[in-house]
N, C-alpha and C positions, 0 to 999 in steps of 0.2 A: 663424940657419943651418940649423936643423932644417926650416924652411919650404923652403928652397932645395933639399934633399936630396929632401924629400918630393916637391916639384913635379917635379924632375929624374927621381925614380923613376916618377912617373905618367907622365910623357911616353915613358921608355923602355918601359914597361909597354904604352902605346897603340901604340908604334912596332912592338913586337913582335907584338901581337894584329893590327896592319894587315898586317905581311909575311906571319905565319901565313894569315890569311883570303885575302891575294891570292895566295900560292903553293898554297893548296888550290883556290882557284878557278881558276888557270892550269891546274893539273893535271886538274881536271874537265873544261875546255875542251877539253884536248889528247886525254884519252881520249874524249870524246864525238866528236871529230873524225876519229879513226881510223877507217879503213874496218873493218867488220864482218867478222872471218876468216869464211870460208864453209867448211864441210866438204865435201870433194869426196864425191859419192855413192858408196855401197859398191858395188862393181864386182858384177854378176849373175854369180854362179858357173854359172849355166846359159846364159850369153850365147852360147856356140857350139854349144849343143845343138840337135839335129833334134827335129821336132814329127812323131809318129805319128798319124794320124787315122784312124778307121774310121768312114766315114759310114753303113755298113749298121746297125752297134751303136751308133752316137752316142757314141763316147768319143774322148780324146785322151790323149797324154801326152809328155813328152820324154825324151830320152836323149841321152848324150853320143855324140860321134863314136866309130865302131866301126873296129875293125880290119879287119873283114868283116863284110858284110850280105848274106844270101842273098837272090835275087831271090825275089820273089812272084808269082802269077798274080792277076788282079783278083779281087775278091771272097774272097780268102784271108784268114782270120781268124787266121793264124799269122805270126809273125816270129821271126827267130832273129838275134840280136845277139851277135858273139864278140868279146872283148878280149883281144889277145895281149900280153905284155910288150913293154914298148918296145925296139925295134931287133930283134924277132923276125920272121922270114919265114915262120913257120907251120911250121917243121921241128920237131926233136925237142924244142924249147922250149916246143912249142904246150901242153904240159901244165902250163904255169906260169900259162896264161891262164884265162879264165872264159868261159861261156856263159850268156846268159839268152835262153830261148824264151818267147814269148807264144802264148796259145790261148785259144778259147773253148770251154766245155763247155755244152751246151744243158741245159734243164730235163729232158728226157726221159733224157739220158744220165747226169745227176745221180741221177734216181730210180733209176737200175740200179746206180749205183756205191755208193749207201749213204754213211754217215758218216765222216768223216776222223777222223784221230786229235786233231787239235786239237779238232775238233767234239765228240769223246767227252771229251777232257781239257782243256778251255779254261783251266784253273788250272795247267797244268804250263808256268810260266814258264823253266823252263829251255830249253823247245824251242818253245813257243807265244807268239805275240805278236801284238796288235792295234795297227795304226798306222792313226790318224785324221787325215786332211787334208781340211780344207773339209767337204764332205757326203759324203765317201766314207771307208770303212773298209776296210783290207785286212786279211786274216787270213793270218799267216805261219806255217809249220811249217818250223823251221830243221833239222830232222830230227836225226839222231843218229850217231856215228862219224866216223871220219877220211873215209870216202868220202861223207859225207851229202850229199844235195843239199836245196835249199829250195823250197817251194812257196809261192806267195801267191796269193791268192784274193780278188777284188772281186765281189761279187755285183751283178748287172745288175738294173735296176729292172725288165725284162720277162721276167725267169726266167734261169736259166743264171747262170755266172761267167765272169769272164775271169779267165785264169789266167797266171801267171809263174813259170817254173822256173828256178832258179840252180843251176849245178855248176861248179866246187867252190866250197865256201864258204871264204872268206877275209876277212879284216877289211875288205879294199879292195873286193871284189865284194859284199860285205854292205852296205856304205856305198852303193855305186852302186845297187844294187836298192831300198835305201829312199829315195834320192834320187829316182829315176825313179818311184816308187809315190807320192811327195809331190806330184808334178805330175799325177797323172792325175786327170781329170775327166770326167762325162758331159756331152755338149754339148746335150743335151734336158732 
């Protein structure tokens, strides 16, 4: 009788192993047959942004759609972008918006102007910031006080600087300026 029990136990053990191997094989096959879940691409946060390109100074950058964009003459190296609060018509609430101005300061103008605050005190981290994107480095002076405006400069390879002015400084306007600067590139 001992032999029958031992033979029966071996048969049960073999059956359990066969069932387990079969189940594992089945689940492995089903898992392999399932379509691979594809991640949807991350939406481009700048997808609806416009591109500004200056063919004379050979640079470009992207900026978000604006509430108003002042007309420019051909060859003008300045650009003014204003962002009004949502729902604003430019009336009394206009003070809650912000303006970003673009310009170019030639090397001869820079020679007359002298050194900037951040040029003299580059380690003043409460006011001065360096933002590097690709091959371009922007130097930003966030100013001081409640009525401060920010200035950002990008050295032009042929001399002079491309300048951005921001007023007033808010968390939103600061983020937009940094996003714009992150898209800046020289085209030559």
